[in-house]
PyMOL Python script that loads the backbone (N, CA, C, O; Angstrom):
from pymol import cmd

cmd.read_pdbstr("""\
ATOM      1  N   MET A   1      -9.384  -8.562  -5.599  1.00  0.00           N
ATOM      2  CA  MET A   1      -8.171  -7.820  -5.381  1.00  0.00           C
ATOM      3  C   MET A   1      -7.184  -8.727  -4.650  1.00  0.00           C
ATOM      4  O   MET A   1      -7.301  -8.887  -3.435  1.00  0.00           O
ATOM      5  N   PRO A   2      -6.227  -9.319  -5.337  1.00  0.00           N
ATOM      6  CA  PRO A   2      -5.255 -10.201  -4.694  1.00  0.00           C
ATOM      7  C   PRO A   2      -4.377  -9.459  -3.677  1.00  0.00           C
ATOM      8  O   PRO A   2      -3.992  -8.311  -3.899  1.00  0.00           O
ATOM      9  N   ALA A   3      -4.072 -10.123  -2.574  1.00  0.00           N
ATOM     10  CA  ALA A   3      -3.211  -9.553  -1.542  1.00  0.00           C
ATOM     11  C   ALA A   3      -2.205 -10.607  -1.107  1.00  0.00           C
ATOM     12  O   ALA A   3      -2.473 -11.807  -1.162  1.00  0.00           O
ATOM     13  N   GLU A   4      -1.039 -10.134  -0.671  1.00  0.00           N
ATOM     14  CA  GLU A   4       0.014 -11.020  -0.168  1.00  0.00           C
ATOM     15  C   GLU A   4       0.591 -10.425   1.102  1.00  0.00           C
ATOM     16  O   GLU A   4       0.534  -9.215   1.319  1.00  0.00           O
ATOM     17  N   ARG A   5       1.142 -11.282   1.930  1.00  0.00           N
ATOM     18  CA  ARG A   5       1.878 -10.821   3.103  1.00  0.00           C
ATOM     19  C   ARG A   5       3.067 -11.747   3.308  1.00  0.00           C
ATOM     20  O   ARG A   5       3.000 -12.942   3.022  1.00  0.00           O
ATOM     21  N   CYS A   6       4.152 -11.176   3.805  1.00  0.00           N
ATOM     22  CA  CYS A   6       5.316 -11.988   4.147  1.00  0.00           C
ATOM     23  C   CYS A   6       6.160 -11.229   5.157  1.00  0.00           C
ATOM     24  O   CYS A   6       6.140  -9.999   5.205  1.00  0.00           O
ATOM     25  N   ARG A   7       6.896 -11.975   5.956  1.00  0.00           N
ATOM     26  CA  ARG A   7       7.792 -11.380   6.941  1.00  0.00           C
ATOM     27  C   ARG A   7       9.155 -11.199   6.300  1.00  0.00           C
ATOM     28  O   ARG A   7       9.675 -12.114   5.661  1.00  0.00           O
ATOM     29  N   THR A   8       9.736 -10.013   6.470  1.00  0.00           N
ATOM     30  CA  THR A   8      11.055  -9.725   5.901  1.00  0.00           C
ATOM     31  C   THR A   8      11.979  -9.251   7.019  1.00  0.00           C
ATOM     32  O   THR A   8      12.276  -8.060   7.109  1.00  0.00           O
ATOM     33  N   GLY A   9      12.428 -10.152   7.857  1.00  0.00           N
ATOM     34  CA  GLY A   9      13.310  -9.775   8.953  1.00  0.00           C
ATOM     35  C   GLY A   9      12.558  -9.034  10.041  1.00  0.00           C
ATOM     36  O   GLY A   9      11.863  -9.660  10.842  1.00  0.00           O
ATOM     37  N   THR A  10      12.678  -7.720  10.088  1.00  0.00           N
ATOM     38  CA  THR A  10      12.060  -6.911  11.133  1.00  0.00           C
ATOM     39  C   THR A  10      10.779  -6.233  10.676  1.00  0.00           C
ATOM     40  O   THR A  10      10.302  -5.314  11.341  1.00  0.00           O
ATOM     41  N   ALA A  11      10.214  -6.665   9.560  1.00  0.00           N
ATOM     42  CA  ALA A  11       8.997  -6.024   9.051  1.00  0.00           C
ATOM     43  C   ALA A  11       8.044  -7.055   8.461  1.00  0.00           C
ATOM     44  O   ALA A  11       8.438  -8.149   8.059  1.00  0.00           O
ATOM     45  N   LEU A  12       6.788  -6.664   8.427  1.00  0.00           N
ATOM     46  CA  LEU A  12       5.764  -7.421   7.729  1.00  0.00           C
ATOM     47  C   LEU A  12       5.467  -6.665   6.443  1.00  0.00           C
ATOM     48  O   LEU A  12       5.109  -5.488   6.482  1.00  0.00           O
ATOM     49  N   ARG A  13       5.610  -7.325   5.319  1.00  0.00           N
ATOM     50  CA  ARG A  13       5.349  -6.689   4.022  1.00  0.00           C
ATOM     51  C   ARG A  13       3.966  -7.108   3.544  1.00  0.00           C
ATOM     52  O   ARG A  13       3.668  -8.297   3.435  1.00  0.00           O
ATOM     53  N   LEU A  14       3.130  -6.124   3.261  1.00  0.00           N
ATOM     54  CA  LEU A  14       1.793  -6.346   2.734  1.00  0.00           C
ATOM     55  C   LEU A  14       1.739  -5.758   1.337  1.00  0.00           C
ATOM     56  O   LEU A  14       2.280  -4.681   1.091  1.00  0.00           O
ATOM     57  N   ALA A  15       1.089  -6.460   0.423  1.00  0.00           N
ATOM     58  CA  ALA A  15       0.974  -5.985  -0.958  1.00  0.00           C
ATOM     59  C   ALA A  15      -0.425  -6.293  -1.470  1.00  0.00           C
ATOM     60  O   ALA A  15      -0.950  -7.387  -1.262  1.00  0.00           O
ATOM     61  N   VAL A  16      -1.022  -5.312  -2.145  1.00  0.00           N
ATOM     62  CA  VAL A  16      -2.361  -5.461  -2.713  1.00  0.00           C
ATOM     63  C   VAL A  16      -2.299  -5.049  -4.171  1.00  0.00           C
ATOM     64  O   VAL A  16      -1.766  -3.990  -4.504  1.00  0.00           O
ATOM     65  N   ALA A  17      -2.844  -5.885  -5.039  1.00  0.00           N
ATOM     66  CA  ALA A  17      -2.853  -5.602  -6.479  1.00  0.00           C
ATOM     67  C   ALA A  17      -4.219  -5.072  -6.887  1.00  0.00           C
ATOM     68  O   ALA A  17      -5.239  -5.454  -6.315  1.00  0.00           O
ATOM     69  N   ASP A  18      -4.231  -4.185  -7.886  1.00  0.00           N
ATOM     70  CA  ASP A  18      -5.490  -3.780  -8.505  1.00  0.00           C
ATOM     71  C   ASP A  18      -5.270  -3.594  -9.998  1.00  0.00           C
ATOM     72  O   ASP A  18      -4.132  -3.608 -10.467  1.00  0.00           O
ATOM     73  N   ARG A  19      -6.333  -3.424 -10.731  1.00  0.00           N
ATOM     74  CA  ARG A  19      -6.255  -3.343 -12.189  1.00  0.00           C
ATOM     75  C   ARG A  19      -6.084  -1.923 -12.709  1.00  0.00           C
ATOM     76  O   ARG A  19      -6.071  -1.713 -13.922  1.00  0.00           O
ATOM     77  N   SER A  20      -5.953  -0.955 -11.827  1.00  0.00           N
ATOM     78  CA  SER A  20      -5.748   0.428 -12.257  1.00  0.00           C
ATOM     79  C   SER A  20      -4.256   0.711 -12.379  1.00  0.00           C
ATOM     80  O   SER A  20      -3.480   0.347 -11.494  1.00  0.00           O
ATOM     81  N   SER A  21      -3.854   1.351 -13.459  1.00  0.00           N
ATOM     82  CA  SER A  21      -2.447   1.732 -13.603  1.00  0.00           C
ATOM     83  C   SER A  21      -2.194   3.124 -13.024  1.00  0.00           C
ATOM     84  O   SER A  21      -1.047   3.570 -12.975  1.00  0.00           O
ATOM     85  N   SER A  22      -3.246   3.813 -12.586  1.00  0.00           N
ATOM     86  CA  SER A  22      -3.095   5.147 -11.994  1.00  0.00           C
ATOM     87  C   SER A  22      -2.437   5.034 -10.628  1.00  0.00           C
ATOM     88  O   SER A  22      -2.751   4.125  -9.859  1.00  0.00           O
ATOM     89  N   PRO A  23      -1.519   5.960 -10.320  1.00  0.00           N
ATOM     90  CA  PRO A  23      -0.872   5.917  -9.009  1.00  0.00           C
ATOM     91  C   PRO A  23      -1.850   6.321  -7.906  1.00  0.00           C
ATOM     92  O   PRO A  23      -2.834   7.007  -8.181  1.00  0.00           O
ATOM     93  N   PRO A  24      -1.592   5.906  -6.658  1.00  0.00           N
ATOM     94  CA  PRO A  24      -2.429   6.338  -5.541  1.00  0.00           C
ATOM     95  C   PRO A  24      -2.354   7.858  -5.393  1.00  0.00           C
ATOM     96  O   PRO A  24      -1.331   8.470  -5.700  1.00  0.00           O
ATOM     97  N   VAL A  25      -3.436   8.455  -4.926  1.00  0.00           N
ATOM     98  CA  VAL A  25      -3.515   9.907  -4.779  1.00  0.00           C
ATOM     99  C   VAL A  25      -3.847  10.236  -3.328  1.00  0.00           C
ATOM    100  O   VAL A  25      -4.795   9.692  -2.762  1.00  0.00           O
ATOM    101  N   HIS A  26      -3.049  11.142  -2.723  1.00  0.00           N
ATOM    102  CA  HIS A  26      -3.363  11.628  -1.381  1.00  0.00           C
ATOM    103  C   HIS A  26      -4.608  12.494  -1.464  1.00  0.00           C
ATOM    104  O   HIS A  26      -4.698  13.383  -2.311  1.00  0.00           O
ATOM    105  N   ARG A  27      -5.574  12.233  -0.580  1.00  0.00           N
ATOM    106  CA  ARG A  27      -6.799  13.025  -0.503  1.00  0.00           C
ATOM    107  C   ARG A  27      -6.978  13.505   0.924  1.00  0.00           C
ATOM    108  O   ARG A  27      -6.385  12.964   1.857  1.00  0.00           O
ATOM    109  N   ARG A  28      -7.805  14.528   1.079  1.00  0.00           N
ATOM    110  CA  ARG A  28      -8.127  15.001   2.426  1.00  0.00           C
ATOM    111  C   ARG A  28      -8.856  13.880   3.168  1.00  0.00           C
ATOM    112  O   ARG A  28      -9.624  13.139   2.555  1.00  0.00           O
ATOM    113  N   PRO A  29      -8.629  13.744   4.473  1.00  0.00           N
ATOM    114  CA  PRO A  29      -9.260  12.662   5.231  1.00  0.00           C
ATOM    115  C   PRO A  29     -10.786  12.714   5.223  1.00  0.00           C
ATOM    116  O   PRO A  29     -11.433  11.680   5.386  1.00  0.00           O
ATOM    117  N   ASP A  30     -11.375  13.900   5.035  1.00  0.00           N
ATOM    118  CA  ASP A  30     -12.834  14.006   5.062  1.00  0.00           C
ATOM    119  C   ASP A  30     -13.485  13.642   3.726  1.00  0.00           C
ATOM    120  O   ASP A  30     -14.712  13.611   3.635  1.00  0.00           O
ATOM    121  N   VAL A  31     -12.694  13.369   2.695  1.00  0.00           N
ATOM    122  CA  VAL A  31     -13.210  12.939   1.400  1.00  0.00           C
ATOM    123  C   VAL A  31     -13.401  11.424   1.447  1.00  0.00           C
ATOM    124  O   VAL A  31     -12.590  10.719   2.047  1.00  0.00           O
ATOM    125  N   ASP A  32     -14.462  10.917   0.822  1.00  0.00           N
ATOM    126  CA  ASP A  32     -14.722   9.480   0.821  1.00  0.00           C
ATOM    127  C   ASP A  32     -13.485   8.710   0.356  1.00  0.00           C
ATOM    128  O   ASP A  32     -12.998   8.918  -0.755  1.00  0.00           O
ATOM    129  N   GLY A  33     -12.985   7.824   1.209  1.00  0.00           N
ATOM    130  CA  GLY A  33     -11.802   7.039   0.882  1.00  0.00           C
ATOM    131  C   GLY A  33     -10.493   7.784   1.078  1.00  0.00           C
ATOM    132  O   GLY A  33      -9.429   7.242   0.779  1.00  0.00           O
ATOM    133  N   GLY A  34     -10.547   9.012   1.574  1.00  0.00           N
ATOM    134  CA  GLY A  34      -9.347   9.834   1.673  1.00  0.00           C
ATOM    135  C   GLY A  34      -8.388   9.465   2.780  1.00  0.00           C
ATOM    136  O   GLY A  34      -7.228   9.874   2.750  1.00  0.00           O
ATOM    137  N   PHE A  35      -8.843   8.702   3.757  1.00  0.00           N
ATOM    138  CA  PHE A  35      -7.976   8.371   4.887  1.00  0.00           C
ATOM    139  C   PHE A  35      -7.044   7.210   4.596  1.00  0.00           C
ATOM    140  O   PHE A  35      -6.064   7.027   5.317  1.00  0.00           O
ATOM    141  N   ARG A  36      -7.311   6.423   3.572  1.00  0.00           N
ATOM    142  CA  ARG A  36      -6.583   5.166   3.370  1.00  0.00           C
ATOM    143  C   ARG A  36      -5.090   5.357   3.129  1.00  0.00           C
ATOM    144  O   ARG A  36      -4.273   4.731   3.805  1.00  0.00           O
ATOM    145  N   LEU A  37      -4.729   6.195   2.196  1.00  0.00           N
ATOM    146  CA  LEU A  37      -3.312   6.372   1.888  1.00  0.00           C
ATOM    147  C   LEU A  37      -2.586   7.044   3.052  1.00  0.00           C
ATOM    148  O   LEU A  37      -1.426   6.727   3.316  1.00  0.00           O
ATOM    149  N   GLY A  38      -3.242   7.958   3.743  1.00  0.00           N
ATOM    150  CA  GLY A  38      -2.656   8.570   4.934  1.00  0.00           C
ATOM    151  C   GLY A  38      -2.381   7.543   6.012  1.00  0.00           C
ATOM    152  O   GLY A  38      -1.358   7.610   6.693  1.00  0.00           O
ATOM    153  N   LEU A  39      -3.282   6.598   6.169  1.00  0.00           N
ATOM    154  CA  LEU A  39      -3.105   5.526   7.140  1.00  0.00           C
ATOM    155  C   LEU A  39      -1.927   4.637   6.762  1.00  0.00           C
ATOM    156  O   LEU A  39      -1.123   4.270   7.618  1.00  0.00           O
ATOM    157  N   VAL A  40      -1.825   4.297   5.496  1.00  0.00           N
ATOM    158  CA  VAL A  40      -0.681   3.510   5.006  1.00  0.00           C
ATOM    159  C   VAL A  40       0.616   4.254   5.304  1.00  0.00           C
ATOM    160  O   VAL A  40       1.574   3.655   5.794  1.00  0.00           O
ATOM    161  N   HIS A  41       0.656   5.541   5.018  1.00  0.00           N
ATOM    162  CA  HIS A  41       1.859   6.346   5.229  1.00  0.00           C
ATOM    163  C   HIS A  41       2.243   6.390   6.711  1.00  0.00           C
ATOM    164  O   HIS A  41       3.420   6.257   7.047  1.00  0.00           O
ATOM    165  N   ARG A  42       1.264   6.576   7.596  1.00  0.00           N
ATOM    166  CA  ARG A  42       1.553   6.688   9.030  1.00  0.00           C
ATOM    167  C   ARG A  42       1.950   5.361   9.670  1.00  0.00           C
ATOM    168  O   ARG A  42       2.784   5.338  10.576  1.00  0.00           O
ATOM    169  N   MET A  43       1.372   4.273   9.218  1.00  0.00           N
ATOM    170  CA  MET A  43       1.627   2.976   9.851  1.00  0.00           C
ATOM    171  C   MET A  43       2.869   2.271   9.324  1.00  0.00           C
ATOM    172  O   MET A  43       3.401   1.382   9.989  1.00  0.00           O
ATOM    173  N   SER A  44       3.329   2.648   8.161  1.00  0.00           N
ATOM    174  CA  SER A  44       4.395   1.878   7.528  1.00  0.00           C
ATOM    175  C   SER A  44       5.759   2.528   7.687  1.00  0.00           C
ATOM    176  O   SER A  44       5.876   3.734   7.903  1.00  0.00           O
ATOM    177  N   ARG A  45       6.773   1.705   7.574  1.00  0.00           N
ATOM    178  CA  ARG A  45       8.151   2.193   7.549  1.00  0.00           C
ATOM    179  C   ARG A  45       8.487   2.662   6.138  1.00  0.00           C
ATOM    180  O   ARG A  45       9.124   3.698   5.953  1.00  0.00           O
ATOM    181  N   HIS A  46       8.056   1.895   5.156  1.00  0.00           N
ATOM    182  CA  HIS A  46       8.224   2.217   3.736  1.00  0.00           C
ATOM    183  C   HIS A  46       6.963   1.774   3.016  1.00  0.00           C
ATOM    184  O   HIS A  46       6.294   0.836   3.451  1.00  0.00           O
ATOM    185  N   TRP A  47       6.633   2.442   1.918  1.00  0.00           N
ATOM    186  CA  TRP A  47       5.547   1.974   1.065  1.00  0.00           C
ATOM    187  C   TRP A  47       5.812   2.471  -0.344  1.00  0.00           C
ATOM    188  O   TRP A  47       6.594   3.399  -0.551  1.00  0.00           O
ATOM    189  N   GLY A  48       5.159   1.851  -1.304  1.00  0.00           N
ATOM    190  CA  GLY A  48       5.352   2.275  -2.684  1.00  0.00           C
ATOM    191  C   GLY A  48       4.418   1.531  -3.617  1.00  0.00           C
ATOM    192  O   GLY A  48       3.539   0.784  -3.187  1.00  0.00           O
ATOM    193  N   THR A  49       4.626   1.750  -4.893  1.00  0.00           N
ATOM    194  CA  THR A  49       3.830   1.070  -5.913  1.00  0.00           C
ATOM    195  C   THR A  49       4.764   0.460  -6.942  1.00  0.00           C
ATOM    196  O   THR A  49       5.876   0.941  -7.159  1.00  0.00           O
ATOM    197  N   GLU A  50       4.299  -0.597  -7.564  1.00  0.00           N
ATOM    198  CA  GLU A  50       5.038  -1.253  -8.641  1.00  0.00           C
ATOM    199  C   GLU A  50       4.065  -1.510  -9.779  1.00  0.00           C
ATOM    200  O   GLU A  50       3.011  -2.109  -9.564  1.00  0.00           O
ATOM    201  N   PRO A  51       4.400  -1.065 -10.995  1.00  0.00           N
ATOM    202  CA  PRO A  51       3.509  -1.348 -12.126  1.00  0.00           C
ATOM    203  C   PRO A  51       3.530  -2.838 -12.458  1.00  0.00           C
ATOM    204  O   PRO A  51       4.545  -3.513 -12.284  1.00  0.00           O
ATOM    205  N   THR A  52       2.404  -3.333 -12.932  1.00  0.00           N
ATOM    206  CA  THR A  52       2.307  -4.714 -13.399  1.00  0.00           C
ATOM    207  C   THR A  52       1.710  -4.702 -14.804  1.00  0.00           C
ATOM    208  O   THR A  52       1.290  -3.653 -15.294  1.00  0.00           O
ATOM    209  N   ALA A  53       1.675  -5.841 -15.437  1.00  0.00           N
ATOM    210  CA  ALA A  53       1.147  -5.931 -16.801  1.00  0.00           C
ATOM    211  C   ALA A  53      -0.322  -5.529 -16.873  1.00  0.00           C
ATOM    212  O   ALA A  53      -0.781  -5.029 -17.900  1.00  0.00           O
ATOM    213  N   ASP A  54      -1.065  -5.748 -15.775  1.00  0.00           N
ATOM    214  CA  ASP A  54      -2.494  -5.425 -15.812  1.00  0.00           C
ATOM    215  C   ASP A  54      -2.935  -4.467 -14.710  1.00  0.00           C
ATOM    216  O   ASP A  54      -4.089  -4.516 -14.285  1.00  0.00           O
ATOM    217  N   GLY A  55      -2.045  -3.600 -14.242  1.00  0.00           N
ATOM    218  CA  GLY A  55      -2.399  -2.615 -13.216  1.00  0.00           C
ATOM    219  C   GLY A  55      -1.199  -2.229 -12.377  1.00  0.00           C
ATOM    220  O   GLY A  55      -0.179  -1.781 -12.899  1.00  0.00           O
ATOM    221  N   LYS A  56      -1.331  -2.408 -11.064  1.00  0.00           N
ATOM    222  CA  LYS A  56      -0.238  -2.069 -10.151  1.00  0.00           C
ATOM    223  C   LYS A  56      -0.369  -2.860  -8.863  1.00  0.00           C
ATOM    224  O   LYS A  56      -1.403  -3.468  -8.587  1.00  0.00           O
ATOM    225  N   VAL A  57       0.702  -2.838  -8.082  1.00  0.00           N
ATOM    226  CA  VAL A  57       0.719  -3.384  -6.730  1.00  0.00           C
ATOM    227  C   VAL A  57       1.100  -2.242  -5.806  1.00  0.00           C
ATOM    228  O   VAL A  57       2.083  -1.542  -6.053  1.00  0.00           O
ATOM    229  N   VAL A  58       0.334  -2.049  -4.748  1.00  0.00           N
ATOM    230  CA  VAL A  58       0.685  -1.098  -3.691  1.00  0.00           C
ATOM    231  C   VAL A  58       1.159  -1.939  -2.513  1.00  0.00           C
ATOM    232  O   VAL A  58       0.474  -2.871  -2.091  1.00  0.00           O
ATOM    233  N   TRP A  59       2.339  -1.604  -1.985  1.00  0.00           N
ATOM    234  CA  TRP A  59       2.926  -2.402  -0.911  1.00  0.00           C
ATOM    235  C   TRP A  59       3.329  -1.499   0.247  1.00  0.00           C
ATOM    236  O   TRP A  59       3.516  -0.294   0.077  1.00  0.00           O
ATOM    237  N   LEU A  60       3.459  -2.104   1.430  1.00  0.00           N
ATOM    238  CA  LEU A  60       3.972  -1.384   2.594  1.00  0.00           C
ATOM    239  C   LEU A  60       4.747  -2.344   3.461  1.00  0.00           C
ATOM    240  O   LEU A  60       4.513  -3.552   3.437  1.00  0.00           O
ATOM    241  N   GLU A  61       5.674  -1.799   4.227  1.00  0.00           N
ATOM    242  CA  GLU A  61       6.415  -2.573   5.224  1.00  0.00           C
ATOM    243  C   GLU A  61       6.057  -2.020   6.591  1.00  0.00           C
ATOM    244  O   GLU A  61       6.315  -0.855   6.895  1.00  0.00           O
ATOM    245  N   TYR A  62       5.459  -2.873   7.409  1.00  0.00           N
ATOM    246  CA  TYR A  62       5.040  -2.523   8.757  1.00  0.00           C
ATOM    247  C   TYR A  62       6.088  -3.058   9.726  1.00  0.00           C
ATOM    248  O   TYR A  62       6.353  -4.260   9.735  1.00  0.00           O
ATOM    249  N   PRO A  63       6.702  -2.177  10.557  1.00  0.00           N
ATOM    250  CA  PRO A  63       7.755  -2.641  11.453  1.00  0.00           C
ATOM    251  C   PRO A  63       7.218  -3.597  12.519  1.00  0.00           C
ATOM    252  O   PRO A  63       6.147  -3.374  13.083  1.00  0.00           O
ATOM    253  N   LEU A  64       7.965  -4.651  12.785  1.00  0.00           N
ATOM    254  CA  LEU A  64       7.613  -5.613  13.828  1.00  0.00           C
ATOM    255  C   LEU A  64       8.442  -5.327  15.072  1.00  0.00           C
ATOM    256  O   LEU A  64       9.567  -4.838  14.976  1.00  0.00           O
ATOM    257  N   PRO A  65       7.882  -5.634  16.243  1.00  0.00           N
ATOM    258  CA  PRO A  65       8.644  -5.394  17.491  1.00  0.00           C
ATOM    259  C   PRO A  65       9.836  -6.321  17.614  1.00  0.00           C
ATOM    260  O   PRO A  65      10.575  -6.251  18.596  1.00  0.00           O
TER     261      PRO A  65
END
""", "prot")
cmd.dss("prot")
cmd.show_as("cartoon", "prot")
cmd.util.cbc("prot")
cmd.orient("prot")
């Protein structure tokens, strides 16, 4: 699973690629793997997905002090 990070002014941008074209799904925290997207949402200033030729990239911008 390729990952990238870069600083964009006042934020750190993290991006992770996977081979699934399905969008991320919010799940209850008590479901296996259910806390991950909630954690991304709470920690980030912005986040989203971008389709790619062989799946998608999920990215987030984490605010820097």
